[in-house]
C-alpha positions as CSV (number, residue, x, y, z in Angstrom):
1,M,0.0,0.0,0.0
2,N,1.1,3.6,-0.6
3,N,2.2,5.3,2.6
4,Y,2.7,8.7,0.8
5,G,6.3,9.0,2.0
6,I,5.2,9.4,5.7
7,D,8.4,7.7,6.7
8,I,10.4,10.4,4.9
9,W,8.6,13.6,6.1
10,G,6.5,12.5,9.0
11,D,9.1,12.5,11.8
12,D,6.9,10.0,13.7
13,N,4.2,12.7,14.2
14,F,1.6,10.7,12.2
15,I,1.0,7.0,11.6
16,I,-1.2,5.0,9.3
17,D,-3.4,2.5,11.2
18,K,-6.4,0.5,9.9
19,G,-6.5,2.6,6.7
20,L,-6.6,6.0,8.6
21,V,-4.0,8.8,9.2
22,K,-3.7,9.1,12.9
23,L,-1.9,11.4,15.2
24,N,1.0,9.6,16.8
25,Y,0.4,11.0,20.3
26,K,-1.5,10.1,23.4
27,T,-4.8,8.4,22.3
28,N,-3.8,8.4,18.6
29,P,-6.9,10.0,17.3
30,S,-7.4,9.8,13.5
31,L,-7.5,13.1,11.6
32,L,-10.9,12.0,10.2
33,E,-12.2,11.8,13.8
34,I,-10.9,15.3,14.5
35,V,-12.4,16.7,11.3
36,K,-15.8,15.2,12.0
37,S,-15.8,16.7,15.5
38,V,-15.2,20.1,14.0
39,R,-17.8,19.6,11.2
40,K,-20.5,18.8,13.7
41,E,-20.9,22.6,14.1
42,G,-21.5,23.0,10.4
43,N,-18.0,24.0,9.3
44,T,-17.8,22.3,6.0
45,G,-15.1,24.2,4.2
46,P,-11.3,23.8,4.4
47,L,-9.8,23.5,7.8
48,I,-6.4,24.0,9.4
49,L,-5.6,21.7,12.3
50,R,-2.8,23.0,14.6
51,F,-1.0,20.7,16.9
52,P,0.8,22.7,19.6
53,H,2.5,19.6,21.0
54,I,4.3,19.1,17.7
55,V,5.6,22.7,17.7
56,Q,6.8,22.2,21.3
57,K,8.5,18.9,20.2
58,Q,10.5,20.9,17.6
59,I,11.5,23.6,20.2
60,D,12.5,20.9,22.7
61,K,14.5,19.1,20.1
62,L,16.3,22.3,19.0
63,Y,17.3,23.3,22.6
64,S,18.2,19.8,23.8
65,T,20.4,19.1,20.7
66,F,22.3,22.3,21.0
67,N,22.7,22.1,24.8
68,E,23.9,18.5,24.5
69,T,26.5,19.6,22.0
70,I,27.5,22.6,24.1
71,T,28.1,20.2,27.0
72,S,30.0,17.6,25.0
73,Y,32.3,20.2,23.5
74,A,32.7,22.1,26.9
75,Y,31.6,25.2,25.1
76,D,31.8,28.2,27.5
77,S,28.7,30.1,26.4
78,K,25.0,29.5,26.0
79,F,22.3,28.7,23.3
80,Y,19.3,30.9,22.7
81,A,16.5,30.8,20.1
82,V,13.8,33.2,18.8
83,F,10.9,32.6,16.6
84,P,10.5,34.9,13.6
85,L,7.0,36.3,13.7
86,K,6.9,36.6,9.9
87,V,6.8,32.8,9.7
88,N,3.4,32.6,11.3
89,Q,1.8,35.4,13.2
90,F,-1.6,33.7,14.0
91,P,-2.5,33.7,17.7
92,N,-3.4,30.0,17.4
93,H,0.3,29.3,16.7
94,I,2.1,32.0,18.7
95,L,0.3,32.0,22.0
96,P,0.4,28.2,22.8
97,M,4.0,28.2,21.6
98,L,5.1,30.9,24.0
99,Q,3.2,29.4,26.9
100,S,4.7,26.0,26.5
101,S,8.3,27.2,25.9
102,A,8.5,29.8,28.7
103,S,10.8,27.6,30.8
104,L,13.3,27.6,27.9
105,N,13.2,31.4,27.5
106,Y,12.2,31.0,23.8
107,G,11.9,34.4,22.4
108,L,10.6,36.3,19.3
109,E,12.1,38.0,16.3
110,A,10.3,41.0,14.8
111,G,10.8,42.5,11.3
112,S,8.2,45.3,11.4
113,K,6.6,47.8,13.9
114,A,3.5,45.6,14.1
115,E,5.5,42.5,14.8
116,L,7.6,44.4,17.4
117,L,4.5,45.5,19.2
118,L,3.2,41.9,19.2
119,A,6.6,40.7,20.7
120,M,6.4,43.4,23.3
121,S,2.9,42.3,24.3
122,Y,3.4,38.6,24.4
123,N,7.1,37.7,24.7
124,N,7.9,35.7,27.8
125,K,9.7,37.5,30.6
126,N,13.5,37.2,30.4
127,S,13.2,35.8,26.8
128,P,15.1,37.7,24.1
129,I,13.6,39.8,21.4
130,T,15.6,40.5,18.2
131,V,14.6,43.1,15.7
132,N,15.7,42.7,12.1
133,G,14.8,44.4,8.8
134,F,14.8,48.1,7.9
135,K,13.8,50.5,10.6
136,D,12.6,54.1,10.9
137,K,12.8,56.3,13.9
138,Q,9.4,55.1,15.2
139,M,10.6,51.5,15.2
140,I,13.8,52.4,17.0
141,V,11.8,54.4,19.6
142,L,9.8,51.3,20.1
143,G,13.0,49.4,20.8
144,F,13.9,51.9,23.5
145,I,10.4,51.6,25.0
146,A,10.8,47.8,25.0
147,K,14.2,48.1,26.8
148,N,12.6,50.5,29.3
149,Q,9.8,47.9,30.0
150,G,12.5,45.4,30.9
151,H,12.7,43.4,27.6
152,D,16.0,41.8,26.6
153,I,15.8,43.4,23.1
154,T,18.5,43.7,20.4
155,L,18.1,46.1,17.5
156,T,20.0,44.6,14.5
157,I,21.5,47.3,12.3
158,E,20.9,46.9,8.6
159,G,22.6,50.2,7.6
160,L,24.7,53.0,9.1
161,N,21.7,55.3,9.0
162,E,19.9,53.1,11.5
163,L,22.8,53.4,13.9
164,E,22.8,57.1,13.5
165,T,19.1,57.1,14.4
166,I,19.7,55.0,17.5
167,I,22.3,57.5,18.7
168,E,19.9,60.3,18.0
169,V,17.0,58.7,19.9
170,Y,19.4,57.8,22.7
171,Q,20.3,61.4,23.1
172,E,16.7,62.6,22.9
173,L,15.0,60.2,25.3
174,N,17.8,59.8,27.8
175,L,16.8,56.2,28.3
176,P,18.9,53.0,28.5
177,C,20.0,51.9,25.0
178,P,18.8,48.6,23.7
179,N,21.3,46.0,22.8
180,I,22.7,46.7,19.3
181,G,23.4,44.0,16.7
182,L,25.3,44.4,13.4
183,R,24.0,42.4,10.5
184,V,27.1,41.5,8.5
185,R,27.1,40.9,4.7
186,L,29.1,37.8,4.2
187,H,30.6,36.5,1.0
188,S,29.2,33.1,1.9
189,S,25.7,32.3,0.6
190,G,23.4,29.4,1.3
191,S,21.8,26.7,-0.8
192,G,18.4,26.1,-2.2
193,T,15.5,28.3,-3.2
194,W,16.4,31.2,-0.8
195,A,20.2,31.3,-1.3
196,K,20.0,34.8,-2.6
197,S,19.1,36.1,0.9
198,G,22.8,35.6,1.7
199,G,26.1,36.5,0.0
200,I,27.9,39.7,-0.8
201,N,25.0,41.0,-3.0
202,S,22.4,40.4,-0.3
203,K,19.7,42.9,0.3
204,F,20.7,43.2,4.0
205,G,23.8,43.8,6.1
206,L,27.0,45.8,6.4
207,S,30.1,45.5,4.4
208,S,33.5,45.2,6.1
209,M,34.1,49.0,5.7
210,E,30.7,49.7,7.2
211,I,31.3,47.4,10.2
212,L,34.4,49.5,10.9
213,Q,32.5,52.7,10.5
214,A,29.7,51.4,12.8
215,F,32.2,50.5,15.5
216,E,33.9,53.9,15.3
217,M,30.5,55.6,15.7
218,L,29.8,53.5,18.8
219,Q,33.2,54.4,20.2
220,K,32.6,58.1,19.6
221,Y,29.3,58.1,21.6
222,N,30.6,55.7,24.3
223,L,28.1,53.0,23.2
224,T,30.5,50.1,22.6
225,N,29.1,48.2,25.5
226,A,25.7,48.3,23.8
227,L,27.1,46.2,20.9
228,K,26.1,42.7,21.9
229,M,25.5,40.7,18.7
230,I,26.6,40.2,15.2
231,H,24.0,38.6,12.9
232,F,24.0,36.8,9.5
233,H,21.5,34.9,7.5
234,I,22.6,32.9,4.4
235,G,19.2,31.4,3.3
236,S,16.1,29.6,4.4
237,D,15.6,25.8,4.2
238,M,19.2,25.0,3.4
239,N,19.5,21.5,2.0
240,S,23.3,21.4,2.4
241,I,25.3,22.4,5.4
242,S,28.5,23.3,3.6
243,P,27.6,27.0,3.0
244,L,26.8,27.3,6.7
245,K,30.3,26.1,7.7
246,K,31.8,28.8,5.5
247,A,29.5,31.5,6.9
248,L,30.4,30.4,10.5
249,K,34.1,30.8,9.8
250,E,33.7,34.2,8.2
251,S,31.3,35.6,10.9
252,G,33.5,34.0,13.7
253,H,36.5,35.9,12.6
254,I,34.5,39.1,12.3
255,Y,33.4,38.5,16.0
256,V,37.0,37.9,17.0
257,E,38.3,41.0,15.2
258,L,35.7,43.2,16.9
259,K,36.5,41.8,20.3
260,K,40.2,42.6,19.7
261,M,39.3,46.2,18.7
262,G,37.6,46.7,22.1
263,A,34.0,45.5,21.7
264,D,34.0,44.2,25.2
265,G,30.2,43.9,25.4
266,L,30.0,41.8,22.2
267,D,29.0,38.3,23.4
268,S,26.7,36.7,20.7
269,I,26.4,35.5,17.2
270,N,23.0,35.1,15.6
271,I,23.2,32.5,12.8
272,G,19.8,33.4,11.5
273,G,17.5,30.8,10.1
274,G,18.0,28.1,7.5
275,L,17.5,24.9,9.4
276,A,15.6,22.8,6.8
277,I,12.4,20.7,6.9
278,E,12.0,17.6,4.7
279,Y,9.0,18.3,2.5
280,S,9.6,15.5,0.0
281,Q,7.4,12.4,-0.3
282,F,9.7,10.6,-2.6
283,N,13.4,11.0,-1.5
284,R,15.3,12.7,1.2
285,N,16.7,16.1,0.1
286,I,18.3,17.3,3.3
287,Q,21.9,16.3,3.5
288,Y,22.5,16.8,7.2
289,S,20.9,16.1,10.6
290,L,20.1,18.5,13.4
291,K,22.9,17.0,15.4
292,E,25.4,17.6,12.6
293,F,24.1,21.2,12.3
294,S,24.6,21.9,16.0
295,N,28.0,20.1,16.0
296,D,29.3,22.2,13.2
297,V,28.1,25.5,14.7
298,V,29.5,24.8,18.2
299,F,32.8,23.3,17.0
300,T,33.6,26.0,14.5
301,L,32.9,28.9,16.8
302,K,34.8,27.3,19.7
303,D,37.8,26.6,17.5
304,I,38.0,30.2,16.2
305,S,37.5,31.7,19.6
306,E,40.1,29.5,21.3
307,K,42.7,30.1,18.6
308,N,42.3,33.8,19.1
309,G,42.0,33.8,22.9
310,V,38.5,35.2,23.3
311,K,35.4,33.9,25.0
312,P,33.2,32.1,22.5
313,P,29.9,33.8,21.6
314,N,26.4,32.9,22.8
315,I,24.6,31.2,19.9
316,F,21.3,32.5,18.7
317,T,19.1,30.9,16.0
318,E,16.0,32.1,14.2
319,S,14.9,28.8,12.6
320,G,11.2,29.5,12.2
321,R,10.4,27.0,9.4
322,F,11.9,24.1,11.5
323,I,9.7,25.0,14.4
324,A,6.4,25.9,12.7
325,S,6.1,23.8,9.5
326,P,5.3,20.4,11.1
327,G,2.6,21.7,13.5
328,S,-0.2,22.5,11.0
329,V,-2.2,20.4,8.6
330,L,-4.6,21.7,5.9
331,I,-7.6,19.5,5.4
332,A,-9.8,19.9,2.3
333,P,-12.8,17.9,1.2
334,T,-13.3,16.6,-2.3
335,L,-16.3,18.1,-4.0
336,E,-16.3,16.3,-7.3
337,L,-14.4,13.9,-9.5
338,F,-14.5,15.4,-13.0
339,S,-13.6,12.1,-14.6
340,S,-16.6,10.4,-13.3
341,E,-18.0,10.2,-16.8
342,Y,-15.5,7.4,-17.4
343,N,-17.4,5.0,-15.2
344,H,-19.1,1.7,-16.2
345,S,-22.5,3.3,-15.6
346,N,-21.9,5.7,-18.5
347,I,-21.5,3.0,-21.1
348,R,-24.6,3.5,-23.4
349,L,-24.7,0.4,-25.6
350,K,-27.4,0.3,-28.3
351,E,-29.3,-2.7,-29.6
352,K,-26.9,-2.7,-32.6
353,N,-23.4,-1.3,-32.1
354,P,-20.5,-0.8,-34.6
355,P,-18.2,-3.9,-34.5
356,I,-15.4,-1.8,-33.0
357,I,-17.6,-0.9,-30.0
358,E,-18.5,-4.5,-29.5
359,E,-14.8,-5.4,-29.7
360,L,-14.0,-2.7,-27.1
361,Y,-16.7,-4.0,-24.8
362,F,-15.2,-7.5,-25.1
363,L,-11.7,-6.3,-24.3
364,Y,-13.1,-4.5,-21.2
365,N,-14.7,-7.6,-19.8
366,D,-12.0,-10.1,-20.8
367,I,-8.8,-8.2,-19.7
368,T,-6.4,-10.0,-17.4
369,K,-2.9,-9.4,-16.0
370,D,-1.5,-11.6,-18.8
371,N,-3.2,-9.8,-21.7
372,A,-3.5,-6.3,-20.2
373,K,-0.9,-4.5,-22.3
374,E,-2.1,-6.2,-25.5
375,Y,-5.7,-5.2,-24.9
376,M,-4.6,-1.7,-23.9
377,H,-2.8,-1.3,-27.3
378,D,-5.9,-2.7,-29.1
379,S,-8.2,-0.3,-27.3
380,L,-6.1,2.7,-28.2
381,E,-6.1,1.7,-31.9
382,H,-9.9,1.2,-31.8
383,L,-10.4,4.6,-30.2
384,E,-8.4,6.2,-33.1
385,S,-10.6,4.4,-35.6
386,I,-13.8,5.5,-33.9
387,L,-12.7,9.1,-33.9
388,T,-11.8,9.0,-37.6
389,L,-15.2,7.4,-38.4
390,F,-16.9,10.0,-36.3
391,D,-15.2,12.8,-38.3
392,L,-16.4,11.1,-41.5
393,G,-20.0,10.8,-40.2
394,Y,-20.1,7.0,-40.0
395,V,-20.7,6.7,-36.3
396,D,-22.7,8.9,-33.9
397,L,-22.0,10.7,-30.7
398,T,-23.1,7.8,-28.6
399,D,-20.6,5.5,-30.3
400,R,-17.9,8.0,-29.8
401,S,-18.8,8.4,-26.1
402,N,-18.8,4.6,-25.6
403,A,-15.4,4.3,-27.3
404,E,-13.9,7.0,-25.0
405,V,-15.4,5.5,-21.8
406,L,-14.4,1.9,-22.7
407,T,-10.9,2.8,-23.7
408,N,-10.4,4.8,-20.5
409,L,-11.7,1.9,-18.4
410,I,-9.4,-0.6,-20.2
411,I,-6.4,1.6,-19.6
412,K,-7.3,1.9,-15.9
413,K,-7.7,-1.8,-15.6
414,A,-4.3,-2.4,-17.3
415,I,-2.6,0.1,-15.0
416,K,-4.3,-1.6,-12.0
417,L,-3.3,-5.1,-13.1
418,K,0.3,-4.2,-14.0
419,D,3.1,-2.6,-12.1
420,T,3.4,1.0,-13.4
421,K,6.6,1.7,-11.5
422,N,8.7,-0.5,-13.7
423,D,6.8,0.1,-17.0
424,R,7.6,3.3,-18.8
425,E,4.8,2.9,-21.3
426,L,2.2,2.6,-18.6
427,K,3.7,5.5,-16.7
428,I,3.2,7.7,-19.8
429,L,-0.4,6.5,-20.1
430,D,-0.9,7.1,-16.4
431,D,0.0,10.7,-17.0
432,K,-2.6,11.0,-19.8
433,I,-5.6,9.7,-17.9
434,Q,-5.4,11.9,-14.8
435,E,-8.4,12.1,-12.6
436,K,-9.5,15.6,-11.7
437,Y,-10.2,15.9,-8.0
438,L,-12.0,19.2,-7.2
439,L,-11.2,20.3,-3.7
440,N,-13.0,22.9,-1.6
441,F,-10.0,25.2,-1.0
442,S,-7.9,27.9,-2.7
443,I,-4.3,27.1,-3.5
444,F,-3.6,30.9,-3.6
445,Q,-4.9,31.3,-0.1
446,S,-3.7,28.1,1.6
447,L,-0.6,27.0,-0.4
448,P,0.9,30.2,-1.8
449,D,4.4,28.7,-1.9
450,F,3.2,25.9,-4.2
451,W,1.8,28.4,-6.6
452,G,4.6,31.0,-6.2
453,I,7.8,28.9,-6.0
454,D,6.6,25.3,-6.8
455,Q,7.2,24.2,-3.1
456,E,6.4,20.6,-2.5
457,F,4.0,19.7,0.3
458,P,3.2,16.1,1.4
459,I,-0.3,15.3,0.3
460,M,-2.3,12.2,1.3
461,P,-5.9,11.1,1.9
462,L,-7.1,10.7,5.4
463,T,-8.9,7.4,4.7
464,H,-8.7,4.3,2.5
465,L,-5.0,3.8,3.2
466,D,-5.5,0.1,3.5
467,K,-6.5,0.0,-0.2
468,D,-4.6,0.5,-3.4
469,A,-4.7,4.0,-4.8
470,T,-4.9,3.7,-8.5
471,R,-6.0,7.0,-9.8
472,S,-3.4,9.4,-11.1
473,A,-4.6,12.6,-9.5
474,N,-4.7,16.1,-10.7
475,I,-6.0,18.4,-7.9
476,W,-8.1,21.4,-8.8
477,D,-9.1,24.2,-6.3
478,I,-12.3,26.2,-6.6
479,T,-10.8,29.5,-7.8
480,C,-11.6,30.6,-11.4
481,D,-7.9,30.5,-12.2
482,S,-6.1,27.9,-14.3
483,D,-3.1,28.1,-12.0
484,G,-5.3,26.9,-9.2
485,E,-4.2,23.2,-9.6
486,I,-1.6,20.7,-8.5
487,P,-0.9,18.7,-11.7
488,F,0.0,15.1,-11.8
489,K,3.7,14.6,-12.3
490,A,5.0,11.3,-13.6
491,N,8.3,11.7,-11.8
492,K,6.5,12.5,-8.5
493,P,3.1,10.9,-8.9
494,L,0.2,11.4,-6.6
495,Y,-2.3,8.5,-6.7
496,L,-5.7,8.7,-5.0
497,H,-8.6,6.4,-4.5
498,D,-11.7,5.6,-6.6
499,V,-14.5,6.8,-4.3
500,D,-18.2,7.3,-4.7
501,L,-18.8,10.9,-3.3
502,A,-22.5,10.2,-3.2
503,K,-21.9,7.7,-0.4
504,E,-18.9,9.1,1.4
505,E,-16.7,12.2,1.8
506,Y,-13.0,12.0,0.8
507,F,-10.6,14.3,2.6
508,L,-7.1,15.2,1.6
509,G,-4.5,16.4,4.0
510,F,-1.7,18.8,3.1
511,F,1.1,18.5,5.7
512,L,3.9,20.8,6.9
513,V,2.0,24.0,6.1
514,G,2.7,25.8,9.4
515,A,5.4,28.1,8.0
516,Y,4.6,31.1,5.8
517,Q,1.4,29.7,4.2
518,D,-1.0,31.4,6.6
519,T,0.7,34.7,6.4
520,L,1.5,34.8,2.6
521,G,-2.0,33.5,1.6
522,M,-3.8,36.0,-0.6
523,K,-7.5,36.8,-1.0
524,H,-7.6,35.7,-4.7
525,N,-11.3,35.5,-5.7
526,L,-11.9,36.9,-2.1
527,F,-11.4,33.5,-0.4
528,S,-10.4,34.0,3.2
529,S,-8.1,31.9,5.4
530,P,-9.7,28.5,6.3
531,S,-11.2,28.0,9.7
532,Q,-8.6,26.7,12.2
533,V,-8.5,24.9,15.5
534,N,-5.9,23.8,18.0
535,I,-5.9,20.2,19.0
536,I,-4.6,19.7,22.6
537,F,-4.5,16.9,25.1
538,T,-5.3,17.2,28.8
539,N,-4.8,14.0,30.9
540,D,-4.7,12.0,27.6
541,E,-8.1,13.5,26.6
542,M,-8.2,15.2,23.2
543,K,-9.8,18.6,23.1
544,V,-10.6,20.9,20.2
545,E,-9.8,24.5,21.3
546,S,-9.3,28.0,20.0
547,F,-11.6,27.7,17.0
548,I,-11.2,30.6,14.6
549,K,-13.9,30.8,12.0
550,S,-13.0,31.7,8.4
551,Q,-13.7,35.3,7.7
552,S,-17.1,36.2,6.4
553,I,-17.7,37.9,3.1
554,L,-18.5,41.1,4.9
555,D,-15.3,40.9,6.8
556,I,-13.3,40.6,3.6
557,F,-15.1,43.5,2.0
558,E,-14.2,45.5,5.1
559,D,-10.6,44.5,4.8
560,L,-10.6,45.9,1.3
561,D,-12.0,49.2,2.7
562,Y,-15.4,48.8,1.2
563,D,-18.3,50.5,3.0
564,T,-20.0,47.4,4.2
565,T,-23.1,49.3,5.4
566,E,-23.5,50.7,1.9
567,I,-23.2,47.2,0.4
568,V,-25.8,45.7,2.7
569,D,-28.2,48.7,2.0
570,K,-27.7,48.3,-1.8
571,L,-28.4,44.6,-1.7
572,L,-31.4,44.7,0.6
573,S,-33.1,47.8,-0.7
574,T,-33.4,46.3,-4.1
575,T,-35.0,43.1,-2.8
576,N,-38.6,43.1,-1.6
577,D,-39.0,39.4,-0.6
578,N,-38.2,39.0,3.1
579,D,-37.1,35.4,2.6
580,L,-34.6,36.5,0.0
581,K,-33.4,39.3,2.3
582,E,-32.7,36.7,5.0
583,K,-30.7,34.6,2.6
584,L,-28.6,37.6,1.5
585,E,-27.9,38.5,5.1
586,E,-27.0,34.9,5.9
587,Y,-24.7,34.6,2.9
588,L,-22.9,37.9,3.7
589,E,-22.1,36.6,7.2
590,D,-20.7,33.3,5.8
591,N,-17.4,32.7,3.9
592,S,-16.9,32.1,0.2
593,Y,-16.1,28.4,0.3
594,L,-18.5,26.1,-1.5
595,K,-21.4,24.3,0.3
596,T,-22.9,21.7,-2.0
597,T,-26.3,20.3,-1.1
598,Q,-24.7,16.9,-0.6
599,I,-22.3,18.3,2.0
600,E,-25.0,20.4,3.8
601,E,-27.1,17.3,4.2
602,R,-24.1,15.4,5.8
603,S,-22.8,18.3,7.9
604,S,-24.2,16.6,11.1
605,I,-22.1,13.5,10.6
């Protein structure tokens, strides 16, 4: 049976048992069980399940691995970590994460004024806040306010003008100065899709000359003790660790040189993000382990520091993707199979059929494993003949339809009977008879990285996992955009099940969607974020908490700065029927996702 690569990407968070995807935690509830419990309240659209215990597992793993490495190498400094708010700002993710990781002093990273205000509001006491990205005077003032409130905050300088503003605000407010970090522009760059975020041509960071100028400015205004950190980032989701080793050596020597110049307060290196997640369902792309990652960081910085006679730096990381990705699963119900016309029930044999149709019907009924390829070749030839005869006017539309349905069914049988993995010809045909699964979700809203950068996400059905999946699947979303699909790829095939949607619902799960997908999702066709819930466990009892309903249509209009009162007035004033007015009001308060009659009838399941 197909396990959809769960042994590659799953990290033991999920298991397959009795044909169902189950959570590998506590009572091992199935995802179908969780979905049904949410749908009892009538929530029939797409759904995001958040699992705070998985996020906490990632945080614990990060801290324990680095701390074990620090102990084993007798490294004379500490490990710290912060979560970049840009990765996922939703309260259903942030608040449980901060609560469960308070004992570790897990902090937050902010890249805008709004994110900084969130960090100031919710960050755990004694946990660090780092501030990256371009800053204006207001944002720097917020940094001083945060310092005055008792936060351990570091403003990372992206340009000399920001340092000038810090000095200006310091003189104006007469308040303690926040910690200052220097983002350095390294020659080293990362690997993978986001490698361009590092390197000498990076958007961010100071050159060697600017680092020297910055330190001279700090000396001039007696602020050298405020310089606490140097920071670099060479790329997100690095599949190779080699670029990191180069960056560590380069940044380590910059740290040492600044210490020798008199930067006595400098005590930390922030290595940014980049710790990868394995998204692939087919083969492992990440070429290192978390243990190797931590070993390389600690050993390299210790080696450089010892050789130069300085205390090694505290190590900061901002690996948000590693923390957030595994903790969220997108669930979408299948609305329709667009290839359902190629079913046995749609064969329309007449009392007298053309001989070719009779032959196709015989092939369909007589096909076996031994003759499967022969019959498949015959059916394809017969279909070509029927199409030619139809163009010449010798057979009618019913005959053409029968030929298409029978040929498609014969190919499906041949693929099911034979092993497509080792048969190139069948693989090619598999690609040609894709089944179109229409799902009630928007790729643009819920999987923007798939649409934008062709990011892989593990996809699997929640049920039928004890049965063969034989349908080569092409997934369509409900947007009116041709890009709203996940096409079948012969080199990375997705196979799904043959289901009767009149009798059962068929849900697909999209895994590892916790990083960036929520925050980057767009309101294409005015679809809002899916409803979302947190799944927690108290005394081994599963609970569904923190339900956030998908935005209503009126909410979306308001986000776009429409006058919603005017819209309601315009719609209702031109409708005299009270029943119709009630429907309009009801629909405006609902979301844009589809609700078929079939699903509405089953919403109480």
